[in-house]
C-alpha positions in Angstrom: 15.8 -11.9 -2.2 18.3 -9.0 -2.5 21.8 -9.5 -3.9 24.4 -9.5 -1.2 28.0 -10.7 -0.9 28.3 -14.5 -0.3 25.0 -15.0 -2.2 24.7 -17.0 -5.4 23.1 -15.1 -8.3 21.6 -16.7 -11.4 20.6 -14.4 -14.2 20.0 -14.1 -17.9 21.7 -11.5 -20.0 22.2 -10.2 -23.5 25.6 -8.5 -24.2 25.7 -5.9 -27.0 28.8 -4.1 -28.4 28.9 -1.3 -30.9 30.2 -2.5 -34.2 30.4 0.1 -37.0 27.8 2.3 -35.3 25.3 -0.5 -34.6 24.7 -2.3 -31.4 25.1 -6.0 -32.1 24.3 -9.0 -29.8 27.5 -10.9 -29.1 26.6 -13.1 -26.2 23.4 -14.4 -24.6 22.4 -16.6 -21.7 19.0 -18.3 -21.2 16.8 -19.4 -18.3 17.7 -22.9 -19.2 21.4 -22.0 -19.1 21.8 -18.9 -16.9 25.0 -17.2 -15.7 25.4 -18.4 -12.1 28.1 -16.9 -9.9 29.1 -16.3 -6.3 28.5 -12.5 -5.8 31.6 -10.7 -4.4 34.0 -13.5 -5.0 35.9 -11.6 -7.7 34.8 -13.8 -10.6 32.9 -11.1 -12.4 33.9 -7.6 -13.6 33.7 -5.4 -10.5 31.5 -2.8 -12.3 29.2 -5.5 -13.5 28.6 -6.6 -9.9 28.3 -3.0 -8.8 25.4 -2.5 -11.3 23.6 -5.5 -9.8 24.2 -4.6 -6.2 20.7 -3.1 -5.6 18.7 -5.8 -7.4 16.6 -8.7 -6.2 15.1 -11.8 -7.7 12.8 -10.9 -10.6 14.4 -7.5 -11.3 15.4 -6.5 -14.8 18.6 -4.6 -15.6 20.0 -2.5 -18.4 23.4 -0.8 -18.0 26.6 0.0 -20.0 30.2 -0.5 -18.9 32.8 1.8 -20.4 35.8 0.0 -21.8 37.9 1.1 -18.8 35.4 -0.5 -16.5 35.2 -3.7 -18.5 38.2 -5.2 -20.3 40.3 -2.1 -20.5 41.3 0.2 -23.4 42.9 -1.4 -26.4 46.7 -1.3 -25.9 48.7 -1.1 -29.1 51.7 -2.2 -27.1 50.1 -5.6 -26.3 51.0 -7.1 -29.6 53.8 -9.7 -29.6 56.1 -11.0 -32.3 56.6 -14.7 -31.6 59.6 -16.3 -33.4 58.5 -18.8 -36.0 60.9 -21.3 -34.4 58.4 -21.6 -31.4 56.2 -23.6 -33.7 58.7 -26.2 -34.8 57.1 -29.6 -35.0 53.6 -28.0 -35.2 51.6 -26.3 -37.8 52.0 -22.5 -38.0 48.7 -21.2 -36.5 46.2 -19.5 -38.9 45.2 -15.9 -38.6 42.3 -15.5 -36.2 43.3 -18.6 -34.1 43.6 -18.3 -30.4 46.9 -19.5 -28.8 47.2 -20.6 -25.2 50.3 -18.8 -23.8 52.2 -18.6 -20.5 54.6 -16.0 -19.2 57.8 -16.5 -17.2 55.8 -16.4 -13.9 53.5 -19.2 -15.0 50.5 -17.0 -15.7 48.3 -18.4 -18.4 46.6 -16.1 -21.0 45.5 -16.2 -24.6 46.5 -14.3 -27.7 44.9 -14.1 -31.1 47.0 -14.5 -34.2 46.7 -11.3 -36.3 49.3 -12.0 -39.0 52.0 -14.5 -40.0 55.3 -13.2 -41.3 58.2 -15.1 -42.8 60.1 -15.2 -39.5 57.4 -14.5 -36.9 53.8 -14.9 -35.8 52.1 -11.7 -34.6 49.8 -12.2 -31.7 47.4 -9.6 -30.1 47.4 -10.1 -26.4 44.5 -7.7 -25.7 41.2 -9.2 -24.5 38.9 -9.6 -27.5 36.5 -7.0 -26.0 39.2 -4.5 -25.1 38.4 -0.9 -26.1 34.7 -1.7 -26.3 31.7 -0.4 -24.3 29.6 -3.3 -23.1 25.8 -3.0 -22.9 24.1 -5.6 -20.7 20.4 -6.2 -20.4 18.8 -9.1 -18.5 16.8 -10.4 -15.5 17.8 -11.7 -12.1 16.4 -15.2 -11.9 17.4 -16.2 -8.4 19.4 -15.0 -5.4 20.1 -17.4 -2.6 22.7 -17.6 0.3 25.8 -19.6 -0.7 26.2 -22.9 0.9 29.2 -23.3 3.3 30.9 -25.5 0.6 30.4 -22.8 -2.0 31.9 -20.2 0.3 34.8 -22.5 1.1 35.4 -23.2 -2.6 34.9 -19.5 -3.7 32.5 -20.3 -6.4 28.8 -21.2 -7.1 27.9 -24.9 -7.6 25.0 -24.1 -9.9 21.6 -22.4 -9.6 20.4 -24.9 -7.0 23.8 -25.4 -5.1 24.5 -28.8 -6.5 27.6 -29.5 -8.5 30.0 -32.4 -8.9 33.7 -31.7 -8.5 
């Protein structure tokens, strides 16, 4: 079956990024634990879906997404100095740890601690893969029409359409 909007797609993929001139595998799914999503529901990177748009069950894929079509270019301005007082009553986070944050509008996001100073904690708010070209290879395992319940919920309920909420 060919991939179309309002269809559930299950696939395996390997994700590679360039690290110091060498492509390294950074993420992988398997046939036992595939990526399953509702195509066209806005859950995936738009260019990722666009590259799958002509494929059917059993097809292989191999494509690259430029940083601008993936998680964006790295933004040097997206680094925040959080006052150390924010962490009163809690341990100061370690370098490399991920902090759950929320802006004044209630939007949730994450930041990675890049350094700890005497009076502040410096957090990088860029996506961990910002500024990187992503190389995907994989296979379309299954394509099926979404159930009415999946369409109403806006997401897939698993490869076979069954999922407990």
